C-alpha positions as CSV (number, residue, x, y, z in Angstrom):
1,X,22.7,9.2,15.5
2,X,19.1,8.5,14.7
3,X,16.5,10.7,16.3
4,X,14.5,7.6,17.0
5,X,16.4,5.2,19.2
6,X,16.9,1.7,17.9
7,X,15.6,2.6,14.4
8,X,17.2,3.4,11.0
9,X,15.0,5.8,9.1
10,X,15.3,6.0,5.3
11,X,14.0,9.1,3.7
12,X,12.7,8.1,0.3
13,X,12.1,10.8,-2.3
14,X,12.1,11.6,-6.0
15,X,9.9,13.8,-8.2
16,X,6.4,13.0,-9.3
17,X,6.0,9.6,-11.1
18,X,9.6,8.5,-10.7
19,X,8.4,5.3,-8.9
20,X,8.8,6.1,-5.2
21,X,5.8,4.0,-4.2
22,X,7.1,1.0,-6.1
23,X,10.3,1.2,-4.1
24,X,8.5,1.7,-0.8
25,X,6.4,-1.4,-1.4
26,X,9.5,-3.4,-2.2
27,X,11.1,-2.3,1.0
28,X,7.9,-3.3,2.8
29,X,8.4,-6.8,1.3
30,X,11.8,-6.8,2.9
31,X,10.2,-6.1,6.3
32,X,10.6,-2.4,6.6
33,X,7.9,-0.3,8.2
34,X,6.8,2.3,5.6
35,X,5.0,5.7,5.8
36,X,3.5,7.6,2.9
37,X,3.8,11.2,3.9
38,X,1.8,12.4,0.8
39,X,-1.0,10.0,1.7
40,X,-1.1,11.4,5.2
41,X,-1.5,14.8,3.7
42,X,-4.6,13.6,1.8
43,X,-6.0,12.1,5.0
44,X,-5.4,15.4,6.8
45,X,-7.7,17.2,4.3
46,X,-10.6,14.8,4.7
47,X,-13.8,16.2,6.2
48,X,-13.4,16.6,9.9
49,X,-9.6,16.2,9.7
50,X,-7.3,19.1,10.9
51,X,-6.4,20.5,7.5
52,X,-9.9,20.4,6.0
53,X,-11.3,23.8,7.1
54,X,-7.9,25.7,6.7
55,X,-7.6,24.5,3.2
56,X,-11.1,25.6,2.3
57,X,-10.6,29.0,3.9
58,X,-7.3,29.4,1.9
59,X,-8.5,28.2,-1.5
60,X,-12.3,28.7,-1.4
61,X,-15.5,26.6,-1.6
62,X,-15.0,25.9,-5.3
63,X,-12.5,23.1,-4.5
64,X,-15.3,21.1,-2.9
65,X,-17.3,18.4,-4.7
66,X,-21.0,17.8,-4.4
67,X,-20.4,15.8,-1.2
68,X,-18.4,18.6,0.4
69,X,-15.1,16.7,0.1
70,X,-12.0,18.5,-1.2
71,X,-11.6,17.6,-4.8
72,X,-7.9,16.8,-5.1
73,X,-8.0,17.3,-8.9
74,X,-9.3,20.8,-8.5
75,X,-6.9,21.6,-5.7
76,X,-4.0,20.1,-7.6
77,X,-4.9,22.1,-10.7
78,X,-4.2,25.4,-8.9
79,X,-1.5,24.1,-6.5
80,X,0.6,22.6,-9.3
81,X,0.1,25.6,-11.6
82,X,1.2,28.2,-9.0
83,X,4.2,27.7,-6.8
84,X,2.9,30.2,-4.2
85,X,-0.4,28.3,-4.0
86,X,1.6,25.0,-3.5
87,X,3.6,26.7,-0.7
88,X,0.4,27.8,1.1
89,X,-1.0,24.3,0.9
90,X,2.1,22.8,2.3
91,X,2.2,25.3,5.1
92,X,-1.2,23.9,6.2
93,X,-0.5,20.2,5.8
94,X,3.2,19.8,6.6
95,X,3.1,20.5,10.4
96,X,0.2,18.0,10.7
97,X,1.9,15.4,8.7
98,X,5.2,15.9,10.6
99,X,3.5,15.1,13.9
100,X,1.8,12.1,12.5
101,X,5.1,10.7,11.1
102,X,6.8,11.2,14.4
103,X,4.1,9.2,16.2
104,X,4.2,6.4,13.6
105,X,7.9,6.0,13.8
106,X,8.0,6.0,17.6
107,X,5.4,3.2,17.8
108,X,6.7,1.1,14.9
109,X,8.2,-2.3,16.0
110,X,10.5,-2.7,12.9
111,X,14.1,-1.6,13.0
112,X,14.0,0.0,9.6
113,X,11.4,2.7,8.8
114,X,10.9,4.3,5.4
115,X,9.3,7.7,5.0
116,X,8.3,8.4,1.4
117,X,7.8,12.2,0.7
118,X,8.0,14.1,-2.6
119,X,9.1,17.2,-0.6
120,X,11.3,15.4,1.8
121,X,14.4,17.6,1.1
122,X,12.5,20.9,0.8
123,X,11.2,20.8,4.4
124,X,12.4,19.8,7.8
125,X,12.0,16.1,7.4
126,X,15.3,15.6,5.7
127,X,17.3,16.6,8.8
128,X,15.6,13.8,10.8
129,X,16.4,11.0,8.3
130,X,19.4,8.7,8.7
131,X,19.9,8.1,5.0
132,X,18.4,9.6,1.8
133,X,17.3,7.3,-1.1
134,X,16.3,9.0,-4.3
135,X,14.3,7.3,-7.1
136,X,15.2,8.6,-10.5
137,X,13.9,8.2,-14.1
138,X,13.8,10.4,-17.2
139,X,11.1,12.9,-18.0
140,X,9.6,10.8,-20.7
141,X,9.0,8.0,-18.3
142,X,7.4,10.4,-15.8
143,X,5.1,11.9,-18.5
144,X,4.0,8.5,-19.7
145,X,3.2,7.3,-16.2
146,X,1.1,10.4,-15.4
147,X,-0.8,10.1,-18.6
148,X,-1.5,6.4,-18.3
149,X,-2.1,6.1,-14.6
150,X,-3.7,9.5,-13.8
151,X,-5.3,10.2,-17.1
152,X,-3.6,13.6,-17.6
153,X,-3.0,15.2,-20.9
154,X,0.6,15.6,-22.1
155,X,0.4,19.3,-21.2
156,X,-1.0,18.7,-17.8
157,X,1.6,16.0,-17.1
158,X,4.5,18.3,-18.1
159,X,3.1,21.1,-16.0
160,X,3.1,18.9,-12.9
161,X,6.6,17.7,-13.6
162,X,8.1,21.1,-14.2
163,X,6.5,23.0,-11.4
164,X,8.6,20.9,-8.9
165,X,12.1,21.6,-7.8
166,X,14.7,20.0,-10.2
167,X,15.3,16.3,-9.7
168,X,19.0,17.2,-9.9
169,X,18.7,18.9,-6.5
170,X,17.4,15.7,-5.0
171,X,20.1,13.6,-6.6
172,X,22.7,15.9,-5.2
173,X,21.6,14.9,-1.6
174,X,21.2,11.2,-2.3
175,X,23.0,8.5,-0.3
176,X,21.4,6.0,-2.6
177,X,20.1,6.5,-6.2
178,X,17.7,3.9,-7.7
179,X,17.2,4.1,-11.4
180,X,13.6,3.3,-12.3
181,X,13.8,3.6,-16.1
182,X,13.7,-0.1,-16.6
183,X,11.5,-3.0,-15.5
184,X,10.2,-3.7,-12.0
185,X,12.6,-6.7,-11.9
186,X,15.6,-4.4,-12.5
187,X,14.4,-2.0,-9.8
188,X,13.9,-4.9,-7.4
189,X,17.6,-6.0,-7.9
190,X,18.8,-2.4,-7.0
191,X,16.5,-2.3,-4.0
192,X,17.8,-5.6,-2.7
193,X,21.4,-4.5,-3.2
194,X,20.8,-1.2,-1.4
195,X,19.1,-3.0,1.5
196,X,22.1,-5.4,1.8
197,X,24.4,-2.4,2.1
198,X,22.2,-0.8,4.7
199,X,22.2,-4.0,6.7
200,X,26.0,-4.4,6.3
201,X,25.6,-7.9,4.9
202,X,26.2,-9.6,1.5
203,X,23.0,-9.4,-0.6
204,X,22.2,-13.1,-0.2
205,X,22.2,-12.8,3.6
206,X,20.5,-9.4,3.8
207,X,17.5,-10.5,1.8
208,X,15.5,-12.6,4.3
209,X,14.6,-16.2,3.6
210,X,11.0,-17.1,2.7
211,X,8.8,-16.4,5.6
212,X,6.4,-19.3,6.1
213,X,3.7,-19.1,8.6
214,X,2.1,-22.5,9.5
215,X,-1.5,-22.3,10.5
216,X,-3.3,-25.3,11.9
217,X,-7.0,-25.4,10.9
218,X,-9.9,-27.6,11.7
219,X,-9.0,-30.9,9.9
220,X,-11.1,-31.4,6.7
221,X,-11.1,-34.8,5.1
222,X,-11.0,-35.3,1.3
223,X,-14.5,-35.2,0.0
224,X,-16.5,-35.2,-3.2
225,X,-19.3,-32.6,-3.5
226,X,-22.8,-33.4,-4.9
227,X,-21.6,-31.7,-8.2
228,X,-18.7,-34.1,-8.4
229,X,-16.0,-31.6,-7.3
230,X,-13.2,-33.3,-5.4
231,X,-12.0,-31.4,-2.4
232,X,-8.5,-32.1,-0.9
233,X,-7.9,-33.0,2.7
234,X,-6.5,-30.1,4.8
235,X,-5.2,-29.9,8.3
236,X,-2.4,-27.3,8.0
237,X,-2.2,-24.3,5.7
238,X,1.2,-22.7,5.1
239,X,1.1,-19.0,4.4
240,X,4.0,-17.6,2.2
241,X,4.6,-13.9,1.9
242,X,4.6,-13.3,-1.9
243,X,7.7,-12.0,-3.5
244,X,8.7,-11.3,-7.2
245,X,10.0,-14.9,-7.5
246,X,6.4,-16.1,-6.8
247,X,4.9,-14.0,-9.6
248,X,4.1,-17.0,-11.8
249,X,2.1,-18.7,-9.1
250,X,0.3,-15.5,-8.2
251,X,-0.6,-14.9,-11.9
252,X,-2.0,-18.4,-12.3
253,X,-4.3,-18.0,-9.3
254,X,-5.5,-14.6,-10.4
255,X,-6.2,-16.0,-13.9
256,X,-8.2,-18.9,-12.5
257,X,-10.3,-16.5,-10.4
258,X,-11.0,-13.8,-12.9
259,X,-10.7,-15.6,-16.2
260,X,-8.5,-12.8,-17.4
261,X,-5.0,-13.4,-18.6
262,X,-2.2,-12.5,-16.1
263,X,1.5,-13.0,-16.6
264,X,4.6,-12.4,-14.5
265,X,5.0,-8.8,-15.6
266,X,1.4,-7.9,-14.6
267,X,2.1,-9.2,-11.1
268,X,5.5,-7.5,-10.8
269,X,3.8,-4.2,-11.6
270,X,1.2,-4.9,-9.0
271,X,3.9,-5.4,-6.4
272,X,4.3,-1.7,-6.5
273,X,0.8,-1.3,-5.3
274,X,0.1,-4.1,-2.8
275,X,1.3,-7.2,-0.9
276,X,0.4,-10.8,-1.6
277,X,0.1,-13.9,0.6
278,X,0.0,-17.4,-0.9
279,X,-1.8,-20.2,0.9
280,X,-0.1,-23.6,0.3
281,X,-1.2,-27.1,1.1
282,X,1.9,-29.2,0.9
283,X,3.5,-27.8,-2.3
284,X,0.2,-26.8,-4.0
285,X,-0.9,-23.1,-4.1
286,X,-4.5,-23.2,-3.0
287,X,-5.3,-19.5,-2.2
288,X,-4.2,-15.9,-2.5
289,X,-4.9,-12.6,-0.8
290,X,-3.8,-9.3,-2.3
291,X,-3.9,-6.5,0.2
292,X,-2.7,-2.9,0.8
293,X,-1.9,-1.3,4.1
294,X,-1.8,2.5,3.4
295,X,-1.6,4.9,6.3
296,X,-3.1,2.5,8.9
297,X,-5.9,1.3,6.7
298,X,-6.0,-2.3,5.2
299,X,-7.7,-2.8,1.9
300,X,-8.3,-6.3,0.4
301,X,-9.4,-6.4,-3.2
302,X,-8.1,-9.8,-4.4
303,X,-9.1,-13.0,-2.6
304,X,-8.9,-16.4,-4.2
305,X,-9.4,-20.0,-3.0
306,X,-9.2,-22.7,-5.7
307,X,-12.3,-24.9,-6.1
308,X,-10.3,-28.1,-5.1
309,X,-9.6,-26.7,-1.6
310,X,-12.0,-26.4,1.3
311,X,-12.9,-22.7,1.4
312,X,-13.5,-22.0,5.0
313,X,-10.2,-23.4,6.5
314,X,-8.0,-21.9,3.7
315,X,-9.8,-18.6,3.8
316,X,-9.6,-18.4,7.6
317,X,-5.8,-19.1,7.5
318,X,-5.3,-16.3,4.9
319,X,-7.4,-13.8,6.9
320,X,-5.5,-14.5,10.1
321,X,-2.2,-14.1,8.3
322,X,-3.3,-10.9,6.5
323,X,-4.5,-9.4,9.8
324,X,-1.3,-10.1,11.6
325,X,0.7,-8.5,8.8
326,X,-1.6,-5.5,8.9
327,X,-1.2,-5.1,12.7
328,X,2.6,-5.3,12.2
329,X,2.1,-2.2,10.0
330,X,-0.1,-0.6,12.8
331,X,-3.3,-0.9,10.7
332,X,-6.4,0.4,12.5
333,X,-9.1,-1.1,10.4
334,X,-9.6,-3.6,7.6
335,X,-11.9,-3.2,4.6
336,X,-12.6,-6.2,2.3
337,X,-14.1,-5.5,-1.1
338,X,-15.9,-8.5,-2.5
339,X,-17.4,-8.7,-6.0
340,X,-21.0,-9.7,-6.5
341,X,-20.0,-13.2,-7.7
342,X,-17.9,-14.0,-4.6
343,X,-18.7,-17.5,-3.3
344,X,-20.9,-17.4,-0.2
345,X,-18.4,-19.6,1.6
346,X,-15.8,-16.9,1.3
347,X,-18.3,-14.3,2.7
348,X,-19.0,-16.7,5.6
349,X,-15.3,-17.0,6.4
350,X,-15.0,-13.2,6.8
351,X,-18.2,-13.0,8.9
352,X,-16.8,-15.8,11.2
353,X,-13.6,-13.7,11.6
354,X,-15.6,-10.7,12.9
355,X,-16.1,-8.7,9.7
356,X,-19.4,-6.9,9.2
357,X,-21.1,-5.8,6.1
358,X,-21.2,-2.0,5.8
359,X,-21.7,0.9,3.5
360,X,-19.5,3.9,2.9
361,X,-22.0,6.3,4.5
362,X,-22.0,4.1,7.6
363,X,-18.3,4.6,8.2
364,X,-17.9,7.3,10.9
365,X,-14.2,8.0,10.8
366,X,-13.5,10.5,8.0
367,X,-10.1,9.1,6.9
368,X,-11.5,5.5,6.9
369,X,-14.6,6.7,4.9
370,X,-12.6,8.5,2.3
371,X,-10.3,5.6,1.8
372,X,-13.2,3.2,1.4
373,X,-14.9,5.5,-1.0
374,X,-11.8,5.9,-3.2
375,X,-10.8,2.2,-3.1
376,X,-14.1,0.3,-3.4
377,X,-14.6,-1.1,-6.9
378,X,-18.0,-0.4,-8.5
379,X,-20.6,-3.0,-7.4
380,X,-18.4,-4.5,-4.7
381,X,-19.7,-5.2,-1.1
382,X,-17.7,-3.8,1.8
383,X,-16.9,-5.8,4.9
384,X,-15.1,-4.0,7.8
385,X,-13.4,-4.9,11.0
386,X,-11.4,-2.8,13.5
387,X,-8.0,-4.3,13.9
388,X,-7.0,-2.5,17.1
389,X,-8.9,-1.1,20.0
390,X,-7.3,2.4,20.0
391,X,-6.5,4.5,17.0
392,X,-2.8,5.3,16.3
393,X,-3.5,8.7,14.8
394,X,-6.6,10.1,16.4
395,X,-6.3,13.6,14.7
396,X,-6.5,12.0,11.3
């Protein structure tokens, strides 16, 4: 029987760079509520957060950067090189993270909750899970991902892989094993099948139908601008939650906005990092928002409205839908990162919806500030809005 009444809790684990986060994002697309335990541990070590001072007292001032933040690369270098050091770090962070996870699960509205944690089985979390899913891949894949995504040398990557408990130990406790040696499409097929079994339904029924949110906007007639640009008439915008089958449409919109080439495989990789919403007028894709909700903080780094569509109504509909999805995931605050060449109409749409221009040093909450600092692209402007009156995790 689940510790959390009315909820099924999946414990999602696997060793470093096996693809846990990819699977977690896929489950989020299937309407699960997801928690990144390792991300919560990072938040717990931000300046002013509960694990900040104990970590410095344990490992010394040398782990701080010039801004007095804990440099995770320095801390990781010693923690992953010495099992005793890693154990001491976990003794500081795990109790804090455990309390945060309990609070998040209790307040989640979704029936299925996913807790991703690399050390799920080595601590007390495993006993609280209803089912254990393990993501698996071979060591060569792990090494390649660490080298390409984190910039590690081959020796550094192997050291991080081999300091962990054997992957075989995790596989021995698995109720579900997901092989992530192949493409994102192949992993998505496995996730859908496992989700169907969890729901006790055939795969076609368990994977929900397209969720379309119809948003009425201020009617805008078809017009022609002074530059000769024809703008379509809009009275209703349909918002579609992007899924892998929409990858071609998403790629086309991103290519139009950036001028860079995107294809289906690029988007499928991105599905492991963020969610997408498509704005449709009739059957025409007119806009796109790419956003990430990570540990109660929403980050938007892709926002597109095609030139043929009126910007304000389409952008407003996408913002409203993105905020609702964020609140469903208990997001406390939203940060929008807009490039210098962002059309002023898009900026105005965010300002009308209550976003305010800010700077990293003006963000008072440590966890929010550190997230914005890490996520903001160079040269981008930051627009912020609180999405709920009270914080969910005040200690972090």
